[in-house]
C-alpha positions as CSV (number, residue, x, y, z in Angstrom):
1,M,127.2,-10.0,-29.7
2,A,125.2,-10.9,-26.7
3,T,125.0,-10.5,-23.0
4,L,125.5,-12.8,-20.0
5,I,124.7,-11.3,-16.4
6,L,125.7,-13.9,-13.8
7,G,124.5,-13.1,-10.1
8,R,124.8,-14.6,-7.0
9,P,121.7,-14.0,-4.1
10,P,122.8,-11.6,-1.1
11,Y,121.8,-14.7,1.4
12,D,124.0,-17.6,0.2
13,S,126.5,-19.8,1.9
14,A,130.0,-19.7,2.1
15,L,129.6,-15.8,2.6
16,L,133.2,-15.0,2.6
17,R,134.0,-16.6,-0.5
18,R,133.7,-16.1,-4.0
19,I,132.1,-18.4,-6.4
20,R,134.3,-18.6,-9.5
21,V,132.2,-18.5,-12.8
22,T,133.8,-20.0,-16.1
23,V,132.2,-19.5,-19.6
24,D,133.5,-22.2,-22.2
25,G,136.7,-23.0,-19.9
26,R,137.6,-19.5,-19.1
27,R,137.7,-17.6,-15.7
28,V,135.3,-14.8,-16.3
29,A,134.1,-13.8,-12.6
30,G,134.3,-14.3,-9.2
31,L,131.1,-13.5,-7.4
32,R,130.7,-12.7,-3.5
33,P,126.7,-12.7,-2.4
34,G,124.8,-10.0,-3.4
35,R,126.9,-9.4,-6.5
36,S,126.6,-9.6,-10.3
37,A,128.8,-9.1,-13.4
38,S,127.8,-8.5,-16.8
39,L,129.6,-10.3,-19.7
40,T,129.6,-9.5,-23.6
41,V,129.8,-12.6,-25.3
42,E,129.1,-14.0,-28.9
43,S,125.9,-15.2,-30.0
44,G,125.3,-19.0,-30.1
45,Q,126.1,-22.0,-27.3
46,H,128.3,-21.5,-24.2
47,V,129.0,-23.6,-21.6
48,V,128.9,-22.1,-18.0
49,Q,129.8,-23.7,-14.8
50,A,130.6,-22.3,-11.2
51,S,133.3,-23.3,-8.8
52,L,134.6,-22.8,-5.2
53,D,137.6,-24.6,-4.2
54,W,137.1,-28.4,-5.2
55,T,133.3,-28.1,-5.3
56,R,131.2,-27.0,-8.3
57,S,128.3,-26.9,-10.4
58,E,126.8,-29.3,-13.3
59,A,127.8,-27.5,-16.8
60,L,125.1,-25.2,-18.1
61,T,124.4,-24.8,-21.6
62,V,123.3,-21.6,-22.8
63,R,121.9,-20.8,-25.8
64,V,122.0,-16.7,-26.8
65,G,120.8,-14.7,-29.6
66,D,122.1,-11.8,-31.0
67,G,121.2,-8.7,-29.1
68,E,120.0,-11.0,-26.5
69,T,120.6,-10.6,-22.6
70,V,120.6,-13.9,-20.7
71,A,120.6,-13.8,-16.6
72,L,122.2,-16.5,-14.6
73,E,122.2,-17.4,-10.9
74,V,124.8,-19.6,-9.0
75,S,124.6,-20.2,-5.3
76,C,126.3,-22.3,-2.7
77,P,123.0,-24.1,-1.0
78,V,123.1,-25.3,2.5
79,R,123.2,-28.7,1.0
80,A,126.8,-28.2,-0.4
81,Y,127.9,-28.7,2.9
82,W,126.8,-32.3,2.7
83,Q,127.7,-32.8,-1.0
84,T,131.1,-31.4,-0.5
85,W,132.0,-34.8,0.3
86,A,129.6,-36.7,-1.2
87,A,129.1,-35.3,-4.6
88,P,131.6,-32.4,-5.1
89,S,130.7,-31.7,-8.9
90,R,127.3,-31.0,-7.8
91,A,127.7,-28.8,-4.9
92,L,126.9,-25.6,-6.0
93,D,124.0,-24.5,-8.2
94,I,123.5,-22.6,-11.4
95,R,120.3,-22.0,-13.5
96,R,119.1,-19.2,-15.8
97,V,116.5,-16.6,-13.9
């Protein structure tokens, strides 16, 4: 087994909203600014994506080894306000930290 730690920075846009996080298509967390969630997963490859209403991040493929802990950060950057209309499928950010 492995652990994914999903976090959101405290000073993020969309302060009153939760960013939904899915792992392998299954909703696993709803993160408010400054919050995090820990998830136990099988070792191997997983697809993680963040969404907020009709906007989302690009899918991030993460490989985790047995006993490994991987930290990811999801965020709603200021540019998301413009990308909500121009590129909603890339408005949110997700990255390995």
